[in-house]
C-alpha positions, 0 to 999 in steps of 0.5 A, spaced: 555 422 574 554 429 576 559 432 572 556 428 566 549 431 567 552 438 568 556 437 561 550 435 558 546 441 561 552 445 558 551 442 551 544 443 551 544 450 553 550 452 548 545 448 542 539 453 545 543 459 544 546 457 537 539 455 534 536 461 537 535 468 533 541 471 530 537 478 532 536 477 539 542 482 541 546 487 538 552 483 538 548 477 535 546 481 529 554 483 528 556 476 528 550 474 523 552 480 519 559 477 519 557 471 516 554 474 510 557 472 503 563 476 501 564 474 494 558 477 491 553 483 492 547 479 490 548 473 494 550 478 500 544 482 499 539 476 498 542 473 505 540 480 508 533 480 505 532 473 508 534 475 514 530 481 514 524 477 513 526 473 519 527 479 523 520 481 521 517 475 522 519 474 529 514 480 531 518 481 538 516 486 542 520 493 540 525 495 545 531 499 545 536 493 543 531 491 538 531 498 535 539 498 535 539 491 532 535 494 526 539 500 525 545 495 524 541 491 519 540 498 516 547 500 516 550 494 512 544 493 508 543 500 505 550 500 501 549 493 498 542 495 496 545 501 493 550 497 489 544 492 487 540 499 485 546 501 481 546 494 477 539 494 476 539 501 473 545 501 469 543 494 466 536 496 463 538 494 456 542 488 457 541 482 462 533 482 461 532 476 466 537 479 471 533 485 471 527 482 474 531 479 479 534 485 481 528 489 481 525 484 486 530 484 491 530 491 491 523 492 492 523 487 497 528 490 501 524 497 501 518 493 503 521 489 509 525 496 512 518 500 511 514 494 515 520 494 520 520 501 522 512 502 522 512 497 527 517 500 531 513 507 530 507 503 533 510 500 539 514 507 541 507 509 542 503 503 544 508 498 546 510 496 553 517 499 552 514 506 549 518 510 555 525 508 552 523 509 545 519 515 545 525 520 544 527 516 537 520 517 534 522 522 529 528 517 527 523 512 526 518 516 522 523 519 518 525 511 516 518 509 515 516 515 511 522 514 507 522 507 505 514 507 504 516 512 499 521 508 496 516 502 495 512 506 491 517 509 487 519 502 485 512 500 483 513 505 478 519 501 475 514 496 474 509 501 470 504 500 476 501 505 480 502 504 488 497 501 492 492 505 495 494 503 502 501 506 501 498 513 500 494 511 507 500 509 510 504 515 508 498 520 510 497 517 517 505 517 519 505 524 517 499 526 521 502 523 527 508 526 527 505 533 525 500 532 531 506 531 536 510 537 533 515 532 530 514 534 523 520 538 522 525 535 527 532 534 524 534 527 523 541 524 520 539 519 515 544 515 511 549 521 512 544 526 510 540 531 514 532 530 513 526 530 517 519 527 516 516 533 512 521 533 507 520 525 506 513 526 506 513 532 500 518 527 496 513 522 496 508 527 494 512 529 488 513 522 485 505 521 486 504 528 482 509 526 476 506 519 477 512 516 472 508 510 470 512 508 463 518 512 464 525 508 464 528 506 470 534 511 469 529 517 468 525 515 474 531 515 478 533 521 475 527 525 477 528 522 484 535 525 485 532 532 482 527 532 487 532 530 493 537 535 491 532 541 491 534 544 497 528 549 498 523 543 497 516 546 499 513 543 505 506 541 507 502 547 510 495 548 514 493 554 511 492 556 504 495 562 501 492 565 494 497 566 489 502 562 493 500 555 494 499 551 488 497 544 490 494 540 496 493 533 499 487 530 502 490 526 508 483 522 509 484 520 501 488 514 498 492 519 493 497 523 492 497 531 491 493 535 486 492 542 483 488 546 488 481 546 486 478 553 485 473 554 491 476 549 495 475 551 503 480 550 508 479 543 512 482 540 517 485 534 513 488 538 507 495 540 506 498 545 501 504 546 497 507 552 494 510 548 488 511 554 483 519 555 485 520 548 483 516 548 477 520 554 475 527 551 477 525 544 473 524 549 467 531 552 467 534 545 467 532 544 460 534 552 458 541 551 456 542 552 448 546 546 447 541 541 449 539 536 444 532 535 441 530 529 446 533 533 452 527 536 454 526 531 460 525 536 466 521 541 462 516 535 461 516 533 469 515 541 470 509 540 466 506 534 469 507 537 476 504 544 473 497 540 471 497 536 477 499 529 474 494 525 472 487 528 472 483 526 478 476 526 477 474 526 485 469 532 486 464 530 491 457 531 490 453 532 497 447 527 497 443 526 503 438 520 504 438 513 507 440 507 504 440 500 506 447 496 507 449 489 508 456 489 512 460 483 512 461 477 507 455 473 510 450 478 509 453 480 502 452 473 500 445 473 503 443 480 500 446 478 493 441 472 493 435 476 492 429 476 497 425 471 492 430 466 493 433 467 500 433 462 505 435 467 510 434 474 510 441 479 511 442 483 516 441 490 513 443 497 517 440 504 515 446 508 513 445 516 512 449 518 505 453 524 506 456 525 499 458 521 493 464 521 488 465 518 481 469 513 486 465 511 492 460 514 497 461 517 504 456 516 510 455 519 517 454 514 522 453 514 529 460 516 533 460 509 536 460 505 529 467 504 527 469 500 521 476 497 519 479 499 513 477 494 507 471 492 510 466 490 505 459 493 504 453 492 499 449 498 498 442 499 496 437 504 495 431 499 495 433 492 497 426 489 494 429 491 487 435 487 488 440 492 485 446 492 489 453 496 489 459 493 493 464 498 496 470 497 501 471 502 507 477 506 506 477 511 512 474 513 518 474 520 522 470 523 527 467 530 526 462 534 530 460 528 534 459 524 527 463 518 525 464 519 517 466 513 513 469 514 506 468 508 501 471 506 494 466 503 489 469 496 487 463 494 483 456 497 481 453 490 479 456 484 483 454 477 482 453 471 487 456 465 483 459 458 485 466 456 484 469 449 484 475 446 482 475 440 477 483 439 476 485 432 478 489 431 484 487 438 486 484 439 493 477 440 494 475 437 487 468 438 486 467 442 492 463 448 491 463 455 494 460 461 494 464 467 491 462 474 488 464 476 481 465 483 480 465 485 473 468 491 470 463 496 466 465 500 460 466 507 464 471 504 469 478 503 468 479 496 471 479 489 470 474 484 473 475 481 479 473 475 484 472 475 491 473 468 494 475 465 501 482 466 503 482 458 504 480 457 496 486 461 493 492 459 489 496 463 484 495 460 477 489 455 479 484 453 475 477 454 477 470 453 474 465 459 475 457 457 474 453 464 473 446 462 472 446 457 466 453 458 463 460 455 466 466 459 465 473 456 466 478 461 470 485 462 472 486 466 478 491 472 478 494 476 483 491 478 490 489 485 489 487 486 496 485 482 503 478 483 506 478 480 512 478 472 510 476 474 503 481 475 497 479 480 491 483 477 486 484 478 478 482 473 474 483 471 466 477 467 463 480 462 459 473 458 456 466 458 457 461 452 457 454 451 457 451 446 462 449 439 459 442 439 462 441 446 459 444 444 452 440 438 452 
């Protein structure tokens, strides 16, 4: 009988091992990688992407063994990824349905790698095994920057600009390694020597060109030219007149731009000398046998020379006090207005520091720190019930003050009711407060809706009540998550007048 129970115990232990994570050790990863489909690159790549999703979802504590397992996944994944990329780029004129699937597979792989290496990097600084991971910080940061840049590059393939959070991620990682003196520590990645400053510069250059609307072959050609340019300009802290042509603000959510006349040196400003690269690009198109439509690199040089898409973020110093409702509960109460409000919002006095066309800057007490994306409603006089809705984008300490930068989401936010009237839908007839963010004729954007995360479903049909009018909406993609609220795009598909009013 004892032997029988021992046999059952052995079976149970074997099953536990078999059903455990395939990424528990380097050997387990090697075994799992051998099980990938071998008859199709696409199928093998898809299986690897699913494995990467599981690897990230496990959210295990970073260890040296965990990093080595991730390196194994990367070593097998990159050759597959490049073959899928090659299929995607070569088959743009044909296989239109497959083209979208190949793009998505590629973008997801870059995204999963970027998230995995960023997580590793964070734990190398703050995790329980940071001592054994610290020697590999430069390797992790190179990969975090490289993959984040590739995610943004693949956004251009879909004719969309990278998310602001992507630029913030690049700036933060670069600031971290620069602070620790690791920005130019050489790392061998994918059989090529590179370092963090170079990877950061490559991402900034693609942001300068901003190739929205370019063909896939052209976007990849631009990237290859930049990567093959050995004398790539690296970010520098001190501007030299006549040498540095472009700059980047590490506290902003954007790429580099042309040096502004009279712009003072700042702790968060980095400068690039791109004149040699511009001249190099111009010479590539100077051959006498170039065809009339082959002035491609000269176009790229022109885009860089004039700073890509023109930016209009000049800051105007503006001082004074405003009243701020922070957090959705206070924002909803504020938007209801003082006459109709049953409970008054908690308002905080904030001191203005500057203003741009995109938002406001504030100087707050040093101990008041707001998370990225926190929503705030701002008014100069709450009794007039005129509010702007903004989202916090950055915090930094300077001279004993906490400086906060916010992006304006709407100049005229409106509190509205939304509900579903679709048969069979969860919560039919259940009304919930939301915030409508209408676009204005001066803003190059579309109207958005802020709704609780629990009430969002892509493509769902909702009814929106604003005063006496009722609109039927169809919810689009999530633009951003603000704690437990989502800012989503929407389409208005119909309008109805309320029956009681019509009568």
